[in-house]
N, CA, C and O atoms as a Tripos MOL2 file, in Angstrom:
@<TRIPOS>MOLECULE
protein
  300   299    75     0     0
PROTEIN
NO_CHARGES

@<TRIPOS>ATOM
      1 N          -5.0030   15.1300    1.0340 N.3       1 MET1
      2 CA         -4.9630   15.2390   -0.3960 C.3       1 MET1
      3 C          -5.9870   14.4430   -1.1250 C.2       1 MET1
      4 O          -6.5700   15.0050   -2.0530 O.2       1 MET1
      5 N          -6.2650   13.2980   -0.8530 N.am      2 ASN2
      6 CA         -7.2980   12.4370   -1.2980 C.3       2 ASN2
      7 C          -8.5680   13.0360   -1.1900 C.2       2 ASN2
      8 O          -9.2850   13.0580   -2.1910 O.2       2 ASN2
      9 N          -8.9920   13.5670   -0.0360 N.am      3 GLU3
     10 CA        -10.0770   14.2120    0.0820 C.3       3 GLU3
     11 C         -10.3330   15.4190   -0.7780 C.2       3 GLU3
     12 O         -11.4580   15.6230   -1.2350 O.2       3 GLU3
     13 N          -9.3830   16.1780   -0.9980 N.am      4 LEU4
     14 CA         -9.4510   17.3010   -1.9470 C.3       4 LEU4
     15 C          -9.8600   16.8510   -3.3150 C.2       4 LEU4
     16 O         -10.7540   17.3760   -3.9790 O.2       4 LEU4
     17 N          -9.1540   15.8730   -3.6610 N.am      5 LEU5
     18 CA         -9.4430   15.3490   -5.0890 C.3       5 LEU5
     19 C         -10.6990   14.7220   -5.1490 C.2       5 LEU5
     20 O         -11.3690   14.8700   -6.1710 O.2       5 LEU5
     21 N         -11.1570   13.9940   -4.1450 N.am      6 ASP6
     22 CA        -12.5670   13.3290   -4.1570 C.3       6 ASP6
     23 C         -13.6050   14.6470   -4.1460 C.2       6 ASP6
     24 O         -14.5700   14.7020   -4.9090 O.2       6 ASP6
     25 N         -13.3390   15.5110   -3.3540 N.am      7 ASP7
     26 CA        -14.2460   16.7350   -3.4780 C.3       7 ASP7
     27 C         -14.2860   17.4730   -4.6440 C.2       7 ASP7
     28 O         -15.2880   18.1510   -4.8710 O.2       7 ASP7
     29 N         -13.2550   17.4520   -5.5130 N.am      8 ALA8
     30 CA        -13.2330   18.0120   -6.7400 C.3       8 ALA8
     31 C         -13.8100   17.1530   -7.9100 C.2       8 ALA8
     32 O         -13.9540   17.5090   -9.0800 O.2       8 ALA8
     33 N         -14.1350   15.8430   -7.3000 N.am      9 GLU9
     34 CA        -14.7090   14.8380   -8.3710 C.3       9 GLU9
     35 C         -13.7510   14.4490   -9.2760 C.2       9 GLU9
     36 O         -14.1400   14.1320  -10.4000 O.2       9 GLU9
     37 N         -12.4460   14.4040   -8.9890 N.am     10 SER10
     38 CA        -11.3070   14.0480   -9.7800 C.3      10 SER10
     39 C         -11.5150   12.5790  -10.2580 C.2      10 SER10
     40 O         -11.8170   11.7720   -9.3790 O.2      10 SER10
     41 N         -11.3990   12.1540  -11.4610 N.am     11 THR11
     42 CA        -11.3760   10.8040  -11.9440 C.3      11 THR11
     43 C         -10.0410   10.2850  -12.3410 C.2      11 THR11
     44 O         -10.0080    9.2280  -12.9710 O.2      11 THR11
     45 N          -8.9470   10.8960  -12.0500 N.am     12 CYS12
     46 CA         -7.6480   10.4920  -12.4600 C.3      12 CYS12
     47 C          -7.2420    9.3260  -11.5600 C.2      12 CYS12
     48 O          -7.6020    9.3000  -10.3830 O.2      12 CYS12
     49 N          -6.5560    8.4400  -12.0600 N.am     13 ARG13
     50 CA         -5.9590    7.2420  -11.4040 C.3      13 ARG13
     51 C          -4.8900    7.9100  -10.4300 C.2      13 ARG13
     52 O          -4.1530    8.8360  -10.7700 O.2      13 ARG13
     53 N          -4.9050    7.3440   -9.2360 N.am     14 ARG14
     54 CA         -4.0000    7.6610   -8.1750 C.3      14 ARG14
     55 C          -3.1590    6.4900   -7.6570 C.2      14 ARG14
     56 O          -3.6620    5.3920   -7.4170 O.2      14 ARG14
     57 N          -1.7140    6.7970   -7.4760 N.am     15 LEU15
     58 CA         -0.8290    6.0040   -7.0160 C.3      15 LEU15
     59 C          -0.5580    6.4480   -5.6140 C.2      15 LEU15
     60 O          -0.2440    7.6080   -5.3510 O.2      15 LEU15
     61 N          -0.6800    5.5490   -4.7630 N.am     16 THR16
     62 CA         -0.5380    5.9900   -3.2880 C.3      16 THR16
     63 C           0.5930    5.0640   -2.8220 C.2      16 THR16
     64 O           0.5540    3.8520   -3.0350 O.2      16 THR16
     65 N           1.6930    5.7240   -2.1200 N.am     17 HIS17
     66 CA          2.7010    4.8420   -1.4520 C.3      17 HIS17
     67 C           3.4860    5.7570   -0.5290 C.2      17 HIS17
     68 O           3.4520    6.9870   -0.5540 O.2      17 HIS17
     69 N           4.1510    5.0400    0.2360 N.am     18 GLY18
     70 CA          4.9720    5.8420    1.2830 C.3      18 GLY18
     71 C           6.3800    5.2080    1.5130 C.2      18 GLY18
     72 O           6.7310    4.1350    1.0200 O.2      18 GLY18
     73 N           7.1110    5.9640    2.2850 N.am     19 MET19
     74 CA          8.4680    5.5560    2.6420 C.3      19 MET19
     75 C           8.5830    5.2130    4.1400 C.2      19 MET19
     76 O           7.8380    5.7500    4.9600 O.2      19 MET19
     77 N           9.4610    4.3710    4.4670 N.am     20 ASN20
     78 CA          9.7890    3.9690    5.6990 C.3      20 ASN20
     79 C           8.5970    3.5530    6.5560 C.2      20 ASN20
     80 O           7.8350    2.6640    6.1780 O.2      20 ASN20
     81 N           8.4310    4.2310    7.7690 N.am     21 HIS21
     82 CA          7.2090    3.7700    8.6600 C.3      21 HIS21
     83 C           5.9300    4.2280    7.9410 C.2      21 HIS21
     84 O           4.8650    3.9420    8.4890 O.2      21 HIS21
     85 N           5.9060    4.8510    6.8730 N.am     22 TRP22
     86 CA          4.5760    5.2130    6.1200 C.3      22 TRP22
     87 C           4.2630    4.2650    5.1590 C.2      22 TRP22
     88 O           3.1580    4.3050    4.6180 O.2      22 TRP22
     89 N           5.1190    3.3760    4.8560 N.am     23 THR23
     90 CA          4.9130    2.3590    3.5400 C.3      23 THR23
     91 C           3.5890    1.6030    3.8570 C.2      23 THR23
     92 O           2.6330    1.7690    3.1000 O.2      23 THR23
     93 N           3.4960    0.8820    4.8060 N.am     24 TRP24
     94 CA          2.4940   -0.1350    5.0810 C.3      24 TRP24
     95 C           1.1590    0.4290    5.5050 C.2      24 TRP24
     96 O           0.1610   -0.2800    5.3760 O.2      24 TRP24
     97 N           1.0610    1.6480    6.0010 N.am     25 PRO25
     98 CA         -0.1860    2.3730    6.2520 C.3      25 PRO25
     99 C          -0.8660    2.8740    4.9610 C.2      25 PRO25
    100 O          -2.0780    2.8350    4.7520 O.2      25 PRO25
    101 N           0.0510    3.3360    4.1450 N.am     26 LEU26
    102 CA         -0.3640    3.9210    2.9610 C.3      26 LEU26
    103 C          -0.6700    2.8720    1.9760 C.2      26 LEU26
    104 O          -1.5650    3.0920    1.1600 O.2      26 LEU26
    105 N          -0.0030    1.7090    1.9560 N.am     27 VAL27
    106 CA         -0.2420    0.6720    1.1070 C.3      27 VAL27
    107 C          -1.7610    0.2060    1.4300 C.2      27 VAL27
    108 O          -2.6190    0.0860    0.5550 O.2      27 VAL27
    109 N          -1.9490   -0.0110    2.6580 N.am     28 GLN28
    110 CA         -3.3500   -0.4210    3.0660 C.3      28 GLN28
    111 C          -4.3130    0.6610    2.7540 C.2      28 GLN28
    112 O          -5.3870    0.3200    2.2570 O.2      28 GLN28
    113 N          -4.0760    1.9520    2.9810 N.am     29 ASP29
    114 CA         -5.0300    2.9980    2.4410 C.3      29 ASP29
    115 C          -5.3330    2.9090    0.9300 C.2      29 ASP29
    116 O          -6.4760    3.0430    0.4940 O.2      29 ASP29
    117 N          -4.2810    2.6810    0.1710 N.am     30 ALA30
    118 CA         -4.4560    2.5830   -1.1800 C.3      30 ALA30
    119 C          -5.4190    1.4770   -1.6150 C.2      30 ALA30
    120 O          -6.3600    1.6880   -2.3800 O.2      30 ALA30
    121 N          -5.1340    0.3090   -1.0920 N.am     31 PHE31
    122 CA         -6.1280   -0.7540   -1.3560 C.3      31 PHE31
    123 C          -7.5170   -0.4830   -0.9080 C.2      31 PHE31
    124 O          -8.4560   -0.8050   -1.6360 O.2      31 PHE31
    125 N          -7.7120    0.0920    0.2480 N.am     32 GLU32
    126 CA         -9.0390    0.4830    0.7900 C.3      32 GLU32
    127 C          -9.7650    1.5360   -0.1950 C.2      32 GLU32
    128 O         -10.9790    1.4710   -0.3910 O.2      32 GLU32
    129 N          -9.0500    2.3830   -0.7230 N.am     33 ARG33
    130 CA         -9.4900    3.4850   -1.5950 C.3      33 ARG33
    131 C          -9.7000    3.0290   -3.1780 C.2      33 ARG33
    132 O         -10.3520    3.6550   -4.0140 O.2      33 ARG33
    133 N          -9.0600    1.9100   -3.3610 N.am     34 GLY34
    134 CA         -8.9700    1.4330   -4.7860 C.3      34 GLY34
    135 C          -7.9240    2.0700   -5.5530 C.2      34 GLY34
    136 O          -8.0640    2.1190   -6.7750 O.2      34 GLY34
    137 N          -6.9890    2.5200   -5.0590 N.am     35 HIS35
    138 CA         -5.8190    3.2840   -5.8300 C.3      35 HIS35
    139 C          -4.7800    2.2150   -6.0620 C.2      35 HIS35
    140 O          -4.6390    1.2250   -5.3440 O.2      35 HIS35
    141 N          -3.9900    2.5370   -7.2440 N.am     36 ASP36
    142 CA         -2.9130    1.6030   -7.3440 C.3      36 ASP36
    143 C          -1.8750    1.9990   -6.1300 C.2      36 ASP36
    144 O          -2.0150    2.9960   -5.4210 O.2      36 ASP36
    145 N          -0.9250    1.1460   -6.0300 N.am     37 THR37
    146 CA          0.1930    1.1500   -5.0380 C.3      37 THR37
    147 C           1.4770    0.6080   -5.6170 C.2      37 THR37
    148 O           1.4720    0.1230   -6.7490 O.2      37 THR37
    149 N           2.4950    0.6630   -4.9470 N.am     38 ARG38
    150 CA          3.7270    0.0200   -5.1490 C.3      38 ARG38
    151 C           4.5200   -0.0640   -3.8180 C.2      38 ARG38
    152 O           4.3230    0.6990   -2.8720 O.2      38 ARG38
    153 N           5.4710   -1.1040   -3.8370 N.am     39 VAL39
    154 CA          6.1440   -1.2700   -2.7280 C.3      39 VAL39
    155 C           7.5550   -1.9120   -3.1910 C.2      39 VAL39
    156 O           7.6030   -2.5970   -4.2130 O.2      39 VAL39
    157 N           8.6910   -1.6670   -2.4110 N.am     40 GLY40
    158 CA          9.8630   -2.2540   -2.8970 C.3      40 GLY40
    159 C          11.1210   -1.5860   -1.8930 C.2      40 GLY40
    160 O          10.9120   -0.7450   -1.0190 O.2      40 GLY40
    161 N          12.1110   -2.0140   -2.1470 N.am     41 PHE41
    162 CA         13.3970   -1.6380   -1.2490 C.3      41 PHE41
    163 C          13.4770   -0.0850   -1.4290 C.2      41 PHE41
    164 O          13.9200    0.5750   -0.4890 O.2      41 PHE41
    165 N          13.0970    0.5070   -2.5210 N.am     42 GLU42
    166 CA         13.2160    1.9910   -2.6050 C.3      42 GLU42
    167 C          12.2680    2.6320   -1.6260 C.2      42 GLU42
    168 O          12.4170    3.7970   -1.2560 O.2      42 GLU42
    169 N          11.3290    1.8830   -1.2300 N.am     43 ASP43
    170 CA         10.2530    2.5630   -0.3130 C.3      43 ASP43
    171 C          10.6620    2.1370    1.3310 C.2      43 ASP43
    172 O          10.7230    2.9880    2.2180 O.2      43 ASP43
    173 N          10.8630    1.0260    1.5050 N.am     44 SER44
    174 CA         11.0490    0.3990    2.8170 C.3      44 SER44
    175 C          11.8690   -0.8960    2.8030 C.2      44 SER44
    176 O          11.7250   -1.7330    1.9110 O.2      44 SER44
    177 N          12.7400   -1.0390    3.8260 N.am     45 LEU45
    178 CA         13.3350   -2.5220    3.9820 C.3      45 LEU45
    179 C          12.6570   -3.3590    4.8080 C.2      45 LEU45
    180 O          13.0560   -4.5150    4.9490 O.2      45 LEU45
    181 N          11.5470   -2.8990    5.4650 N.am     46 LEU46
    182 CA         10.8830   -3.5210    6.5810 C.3      46 LEU46
    183 C           9.4900   -4.1190    6.0990 C.2      46 LEU46
    184 O           8.7940   -3.5880    5.2340 O.2      46 LEU46
    185 N           9.2310   -5.0860    6.6530 N.am     47 LEU47
    186 CA          7.9550   -5.8350    6.4400 C.3      47 LEU47
    187 C           6.7860   -5.0620    7.3130 C.2      47 LEU47
    188 O           7.1270   -4.1140    8.0200 O.2      47 LEU47
    189 N           5.5930   -5.4170    7.2670 N.am     48 PRO48
    190 CA          4.6500   -4.7900    8.1400 C.3      48 PRO48
    191 C           4.8660   -4.9900    9.6040 C.2      48 PRO48
    192 O           4.5050   -4.1530   10.4320 O.2      48 PRO48
    193 N           5.5060   -6.1970    9.9370 N.am     49 ASP49
    194 CA          5.6310   -6.5430   11.4450 C.3      49 ASP49
    195 C           6.9870   -5.8890   11.8740 C.2      49 ASP49
    196 O           7.4380   -6.0900   13.0020 O.2      49 ASP49
    197 N           7.6160   -5.1190   10.9780 N.am     50 GLY50
    198 CA          8.9730   -4.4300   11.4750 C.3      50 GLY50
    199 C          10.3750   -5.3450   11.2690 C.2      50 GLY50
    200 O          11.5010   -4.9280   11.5370 O.2      50 GLY50
    201 N          10.0870   -6.5760   10.7750 N.am     51 THR51
    202 CA         11.4590   -7.3330   10.4020 C.3      51 THR51
    203 C          11.8750   -6.7900    9.1200 C.2      51 THR51
    204 O          11.1310   -6.1780    8.3540 O.2      51 THR51
    205 N          13.0830   -7.0420    8.9310 N.am     52 ARG52
    206 CA         13.7640   -6.7140    7.5190 C.3      52 ARG52
    207 C          13.4350   -7.8160    6.4980 C.2      52 ARG52
    208 O          13.5010   -9.0260    6.7190 O.2      52 ARG52
    209 N          13.0760   -7.2290    5.3630 N.am     53 ALA53
    210 CA         12.7980   -8.2270    4.1270 C.3      53 ALA53
    211 C          14.0560   -8.6450    3.6300 C.2      53 ALA53
    212 O          15.0860   -7.9730    3.6900 O.2      53 ALA53
    213 N          13.9260   -9.9140    3.0770 N.am     54 ASP54
    214 CA         15.1070  -10.4390    2.3500 C.3      54 ASP54
    215 C          15.0760  -10.0730    0.8950 C.2      54 ASP54
    216 O          16.0940  -10.2170    0.2190 O.2      54 ASP54
    217 N          13.9870   -9.6160    0.3850 N.am     55 SER55
    218 CA         13.8360   -9.2270   -1.0240 C.3      55 SER55
    219 C          12.6350   -8.3070   -1.4030 C.2      55 SER55
    220 O          11.7460   -8.0560   -0.5900 O.2      55 SER55
    221 N          12.6480   -7.8350   -2.6260 N.am     56 ASN56
    222 CA         11.4740   -7.0670   -2.9790 C.3      56 ASN56
    223 C          10.4380   -7.9200   -3.0590 C.2      56 ASN56
    224 O           9.3270   -7.5330   -2.6960 O.2      56 ASN56
    225 N          10.6300   -9.2210   -3.5460 N.am     57 ALA57
    226 CA          9.4570  -10.1030   -3.6860 C.3      57 ALA57
    227 C           8.7780  -10.3520   -2.2790 C.2      57 ALA57
    228 O           7.5640  -10.5530   -2.2810 O.2      57 ALA57
    229 N           9.4120  -10.3550   -1.1700 N.am     58 GLU58
    230 CA          8.9710  -10.5090    0.1520 C.3      58 GLU58
    231 C           8.0410   -9.3380    0.5470 C.2      58 GLU58
    232 O           7.0460   -9.5000    1.2530 O.2      58 GLU58
    233 N           8.4400   -8.1200    0.0320 N.am     59 LEU59
    234 CA          7.5230   -6.9190    0.2530 C.3      59 LEU59
    235 C           6.3400   -7.1720   -0.3950 C.2      59 LEU59
    236 O           5.2620   -7.1700    0.2000 O.2      59 LEU59
    237 N           6.4790   -7.4250   -1.7680 N.am     60 VAL60
    238 CA          5.2730   -7.5960   -2.5980 C.3      60 VAL60
    239 C           4.3380   -8.6100   -2.0530 C.2      60 VAL60
    240 O           3.1420   -8.3170   -2.0380 O.2      60 VAL60
    241 N           4.7650   -9.8950   -1.5520 N.am     61 ARG61
    242 CA          3.8920  -10.6590   -0.9490 C.3      61 ARG61
    243 C           3.1130  -10.2140    0.2330 C.2      61 ARG61
    244 O           1.9610  -10.6050    0.4200 O.2      61 ARG61
    245 N           3.7290   -9.4040    1.0280 N.am     62 SER62
    246 CA          3.2090   -8.8260    2.1170 C.3      62 SER62
    247 C           2.1100   -7.8190    1.7130 C.2      62 SER62
    248 O           1.1530   -7.6600    2.4700 O.2      62 SER62
    249 N           2.2020   -7.1430    0.5720 N.am     63 ALA63
    250 CA          1.2400   -6.2060    0.1200 C.3      63 ALA63
    251 C           0.0650   -7.0660   -0.5030 C.2      63 ALA63
    252 O          -1.0930   -6.6610   -0.3990 O.2      63 ALA63
    253 N           0.3710   -8.2930   -1.1730 N.am     64 VAL64
    254 CA         -0.6220   -8.9800   -1.7070 C.3      64 VAL64
    255 C          -1.4760   -9.4410   -0.4470 C.2      64 VAL64
    256 O          -2.7000   -9.3050   -0.4190 O.2      64 VAL64
    257 N          -0.7690   -9.9760    0.5550 N.am     65 LEU65
    258 CA         -1.7690  -10.4260    1.8670 C.3      65 LEU65
    259 C          -2.5420   -9.2050    2.2490 C.2      65 LEU65
    260 O          -3.7530   -9.3700    2.3950 O.2      65 LEU65
    261 N          -2.0750   -8.0640    2.4280 N.am     66 ILE66
    262 CA         -2.8830   -6.8990    2.9710 C.3      66 ILE66
    263 C          -4.1570   -6.6950    1.8940 C.2      66 ILE66
    264 O          -5.2840   -6.4760    2.3390 O.2      66 ILE66
    265 N          -3.9260   -6.7730    0.5660 N.am     67 ALA67
    266 CA         -5.0160   -6.6740   -0.3220 C.3      67 ALA67
    267 C          -5.9510   -7.8300   -0.1830 C.2      67 ALA67
    268 O          -7.1570   -7.5840   -0.1580 O.2      67 ALA67
    269 N          -5.5580   -8.9860   -0.0950 N.am     68 ALA68
    270 CA         -6.5020  -10.1420    0.2260 C.3      68 ALA68
    271 C          -7.2500  -10.0310    1.2890 C.2      68 ALA68
    272 O          -8.4060  -10.4550    1.2880 O.2      68 ALA68
    273 N          -6.6570   -9.4000    2.4240 N.am     69 ARG69
    274 CA         -7.5440   -9.2090    3.7390 C.3      69 ARG69
    275 C          -8.4740   -8.1170    3.5060 C.2      69 ARG69
    276 O          -9.6030   -8.1910    3.9920 O.2      69 ARG69
    277 N          -8.1310   -7.1380    2.8330 N.am     70 ILE70
    278 CA         -9.1980   -5.9340    2.5530 C.3      70 ILE70
    279 C         -10.1810   -6.3200    1.5660 C.2      70 ILE70
    280 O         -11.3390   -5.9180    1.6850 O.2      70 ILE70
    281 N          -9.8360   -7.0540    0.6120 N.am     71 HIS71
    282 CA        -10.8960   -7.3720   -0.4690 C.3      71 HIS71
    283 C         -11.5490   -8.7490   -0.1680 C.2      71 HIS71
    284 O         -12.6060   -8.9810   -0.7540 O.2      71 HIS71
    285 N         -11.0610   -9.6690    0.6540 N.am     72 HIS72
    286 CA        -11.6680  -10.8260    0.9670 C.3      72 HIS72
    287 C         -11.4060  -11.0470    2.3460 C.2      72 HIS72
    288 O         -10.4660  -11.7750    2.6670 O.2      72 HIS72
    289 N         -12.1870  -10.4590    3.2680 N.am     73 PRO73
    290 CA        -11.9260  -10.5180    4.6860 C.3      73 PRO73
    291 C         -11.6450  -11.9830    5.2240 C.2      73 PRO73
    292 O         -10.9540  -12.1170    6.2340 O.2      73 PRO73
    293 N         -12.1580  -13.0570    4.5790 N.am     74 ARG74
    294 CA        -11.9840  -14.3050    5.1270 C.3      74 ARG74
    295 C         -10.7010  -15.0220    4.4670 C.2      74 ARG74
    296 O         -10.4300  -16.1930    4.7320 O.2      74 ARG74
    297 N         -10.0200  -14.3250    3.6880 N.am     75 ALA75
    298 CA         -8.7550  -14.9810    3.0200 C.3      75 ALA75
    299 C          -7.7110  -15.1250    4.0270 C.2      75 ALA75
    300 O          -6.6250  -15.6190    3.7240 O.2      75 ALA75
@<TRIPOS>BOND
     1     1     2 1
     2     2     3 1
     3     3     4 2
     4     3     5 am
     5     5     6 1
     6     6     7 1
     7     7     8 2
     8     7     9 am
     9     9    10 1
    10    10    11 1
    11    11    12 2
    12    11    13 am
    13    13    14 1
    14    14    15 1
    15    15    16 2
    16    15    17 am
    17    17    18 1
    18    18    19 1
    19    19    20 2
    20    19    21 am
    21    21    22 1
    22    22    23 1
    23    23    24 2
    24    23    25 am
    25    25    26 1
    26    26    27 1
    27    27    28 2
    28    27    29 am
    29    29    30 1
    30    30    31 1
    31    31    32 2
    32    31    33 am
    33    33    34 1
    34    34    35 1
    35    35    36 2
    36    35    37 am
    37    37    38 1
    38    38    39 1
    39    39    40 2
    40    39    41 am
    41    41    42 1
    42    42    43 1
    43    43    44 2
    44    43    45 am
    45    45    46 1
    46    46    47 1
    47    47    48 2
    48    47    49 am
    49    49    50 1
    50    50    51 1
    51    51    52 2
    52    51    53 am
    53    53    54 1
    54    54    55 1
    55    55    56 2
    56    55    57 am
    57    57    58 1
    58    58    59 1
    59    59    60 2
    60    59    61 am
    61    61    62 1
    62    62    63 1
    63    63    64 2
    64    63    65 am
    65    65    66 1
    66    66    67 1
    67    67    68 2
    68    67    69 am
    69    69    70 1
    70    70    71 1
    71    71    72 2
    72    71    73 am
    73    73    74 1
    74    74    75 1
    75    75    76 2
    76    75    77 am
    77    77    78 1
    78    78    79 1
    79    79    80 2
    80    79    81 am
    81    81    82 1
    82    82    83 1
    83    83    84 2
    84    83    85 am
    85    85    86 1
    86    86    87 1
    87    87    88 2
    88    87    89 am
    89    89    90 1
    90    90    91 1
    91    91    92 2
    92    91    93 am
    93    93    94 1
    94    94    95 1
    95    95    96 2
    96    95    97 am
    97    97    98 1
    98    98    99 1
    99    99   100 2
   100    99   101 am
   101   101   102 1
   102   102   103 1
   103   103   104 2
   104   103   105 am
   105   105   106 1
   106   106   107 1
   107   107   108 2
   108   107   109 am
   109   109   110 1
   110   110   111 1
   111   111   112 2
   112   111   113 am
   113   113   114 1
   114   114   115 1
   115   115   116 2
   116   115   117 am
   117   117   118 1
   118   118   119 1
   119   119   120 2
   120   119   121 am
   121   121   122 1
   122   122   123 1
   123   123   124 2
   124   123   125 am
   125   125   126 1
   126   126   127 1
   127   127   128 2
   128   127   129 am
   129   129   130 1
   130   130   131 1
   131   131   132 2
   132   131   133 am
   133   133   134 1
   134   134   135 1
   135   135   136 2
   136   135   137 am
   137   137   138 1
   138   138   139 1
   139   139   140 2
   140   139   141 am
   141   141   142 1
   142   142   143 1
   143   143   144 2
   144   143   145 am
   145   145   146 1
   146   146   147 1
   147   147   148 2
   148   147   149 am
   149   149   150 1
   150   150   151 1
   151   151   152 2
   152   151   153 am
   153   153   154 1
   154   154   155 1
   155   155   156 2
   156   155   157 am
   157   157   158 1
   158   158   159 1
   159   159   160 2
   160   159   161 am
   161   161   162 1
   162   162   163 1
   163   163   164 2
   164   163   165 am
   165   165   166 1
   166   166   167 1
   167   167   168 2
   168   167   169 am
   169   169   170 1
   170   170   171 1
   171   171   172 2
   172   171   173 am
   173   173   174 1
   174   174   175 1
   175   175   176 2
   176   175   177 am
   177   177   178 1
   178   178   179 1
   179   179   180 2
   180   179   181 am
   181   181   182 1
   182   182   183 1
   183   183   184 2
   184   183   185 am
   185   185   186 1
   186   186   187 1
   187   187   188 2
   188   187   189 am
   189   189   190 1
   190   190   191 1
   191   191   192 2
   192   191   193 am
   193   193   194 1
   194   194   195 1
   195   195   196 2
   196   195   197 am
   197   197   198 1
   198   198   199 1
   199   199   200 2
   200   199   201 am
   201   201   202 1
   202   202   203 1
   203   203   204 2
   204   203   205 am
   205   205   206 1
   206   206   207 1
   207   207   208 2
   208   207   209 am
   209   209   210 1
   210   210   211 1
   211   211   212 2
   212   211   213 am
   213   213   214 1
   214   214   215 1
   215   215   216 2
   216   215   217 am
   217   217   218 1
   218   218   219 1
   219   219   220 2
   220   219   221 am
   221   221   222 1
   222   222   223 1
   223   223   224 2
   224   223   225 am
   225   225   226 1
   226   226   227 1
   227   227   228 2
   228   227   229 am
   229   229   230 1
   230   230   231 1
   231   231   232 2
   232   231   233 am
   233   233   234 1
   234   234   235 1
   235   235   236 2
   236   235   237 am
   237   237   238 1
   238   238   239 1
   239   239   240 2
   240   239   241 am
   241   241   242 1
   242   242   243 1
   243   243   244 2
   244   243   245 am
   245   245   246 1
   246   246   247 1
   247   247   248 2
   248   247   249 am
   249   249   250 1
   250   250   251 1
   251   251   252 2
   252   251   253 am
   253   253   254 1
   254   254   255 1
   255   255   256 2
   256   255   257 am
   257   257   258 1
   258   258   259 1
   259   259   260 2
   260   259   261 am
   261   261   262 1
   262   262   263 1
   263   263   264 2
   264   263   265 am
   265   265   266 1
   266   266   267 1
   267   267   268 2
   268   267   269 am
   269   269   270 1
   270   270   271 1
   271   271   272 2
   272   271   273 am
   273   273   274 1
   274   274   275 1
   275   275   276 2
   276   275   277 am
   277   277   278 1
   278   278   279 1
   279   279   280 2
   280   279   281 am
   281   281   282 1
   282   282   283 1
   283   283   284 2
   284   283   285 am
   285   285   286 1
   286   286   287 1
   287   287   288 2
   288   287   289 am
   289   289   290 1
   290   290   291 1
   291   291   292 2
   292   291   293 am
   293   293   294 1
   294   294   295 1
   295   295   296 2
   296   295   297 am
   297   297   298 1
   298   298   299 1
   299   299   300 2
@<TRIPOS>SUBSTRUCTURE
     1 MET1         2 RESIDUE 1 A MET
     2 ASN2         6 RESIDUE 1 A ASN
     3 GLU3        10 RESIDUE 1 A GLU
     4 LEU4        14 RESIDUE 1 A LEU
     5 LEU5        18 RESIDUE 1 A LEU
     6 ASP6        22 RESIDUE 1 A ASP
     7 ASP7        26 RESIDUE 1 A ASP
     8 ALA8        30 RESIDUE 1 A ALA
     9 GLU9        34 RESIDUE 1 A GLU
    10 SER10       38 RESIDUE 1 A SER
    11 THR11       42 RESIDUE 1 A THR
    12 CYS12       46 RESIDUE 1 A CYS
    13 ARG13       50 RESIDUE 1 A ARG
    14 ARG14       54 RESIDUE 1 A ARG
    15 LEU15       58 RESIDUE 1 A LEU
    16 THR16       62 RESIDUE 1 A THR
    17 HIS17       66 RESIDUE 1 A HIS
    18 GLY18       70 RESIDUE 1 A GLY
    19 MET19       74 RESIDUE 1 A MET
    20 ASN20       78 RESIDUE 1 A ASN
    21 HIS21       82 RESIDUE 1 A HIS
    22 TRP22       86 RESIDUE 1 A TRP
    23 THR23       90 RESIDUE 1 A THR
    24 TRP24       94 RESIDUE 1 A TRP
    25 PRO25       98 RESIDUE 1 A PRO
    26 LEU26      102 RESIDUE 1 A LEU
    27 VAL27      106 RESIDUE 1 A VAL
    28 GLN28      110 RESIDUE 1 A GLN
    29 ASP29      114 RESIDUE 1 A ASP
    30 ALA30      118 RESIDUE 1 A ALA
    31 PHE31      122 RESIDUE 1 A PHE
    32 GLU32      126 RESIDUE 1 A GLU
    33 ARG33      130 RESIDUE 1 A ARG
    34 GLY34      134 RESIDUE 1 A GLY
    35 HIS35      138 RESIDUE 1 A HIS
    36 ASP36      142 RESIDUE 1 A ASP
    37 THR37      146 RESIDUE 1 A THR
    38 ARG38      150 RESIDUE 1 A ARG
    39 VAL39      154 RESIDUE 1 A VAL
    40 GLY40      158 RESIDUE 1 A GLY
    41 PHE41      162 RESIDUE 1 A PHE
    42 GLU42      166 RESIDUE 1 A GLU
    43 ASP43      170 RESIDUE 1 A ASP
    44 SER44      174 RESIDUE 1 A SER
    45 LEU45      178 RESIDUE 1 A LEU
    46 LEU46      182 RESIDUE 1 A LEU
    47 LEU47      186 RESIDUE 1 A LEU
    48 PRO48      190 RESIDUE 1 A PRO
    49 ASP49      194 RESIDUE 1 A ASP
    50 GLY50      198 RESIDUE 1 A GLY
    51 THR51      202 RESIDUE 1 A THR
    52 ARG52      206 RESIDUE 1 A ARG
    53 ALA53      210 RESIDUE 1 A ALA
    54 ASP54      214 RESIDUE 1 A ASP
    55 SER55      218 RESIDUE 1 A SER
    56 ASN56      222 RESIDUE 1 A ASN
    57 ALA57      226 RESIDUE 1 A ALA
    58 GLU58      230 RESIDUE 1 A GLU
    59 LEU59      234 RESIDUE 1 A LEU
    60 VAL60      238 RESIDUE 1 A VAL
    61 ARG61      242 RESIDUE 1 A ARG
    62 SER62      246 RESIDUE 1 A SER
    63 ALA63      250 RESIDUE 1 A ALA
    64 VAL64      254 RESIDUE 1 A VAL
    65 LEU65      258 RESIDUE 1 A LEU
    66 ILE66      262 RESIDUE 1 A ILE
    67 ALA67      266 RESIDUE 1 A ALA
    68 ALA68      270 RESIDUE 1 A ALA
    69 ARG69      274 RESIDUE 1 A ARG
    70 ILE70      278 RESIDUE 1 A ILE
    71 HIS71      282 RESIDUE 1 A HIS
    72 HIS72      286 RESIDUE 1 A HIS
    73 PRO73      290 RESIDUE 1 A PRO
    74 ARG74      294 RESIDUE 1 A ARG
    75 ALA75      298 RESIDUE 1 A ALA
């Protein structure tokens, strides 16, 4: 879908997110493409390593770490 929008030269903002096992690959893809993303218990109960998160805040911290790794490889 993103490729079709890119080919059409779409300039609309995009929100990329996934559910369950697709949550973390799509969060990472969103950061790599510069898209908005979101994460919370409504998407997944699991952290990127497969362990259960204790809170939404823990999921958000994991997303922030992914963003830092993508945007600041030495972070």
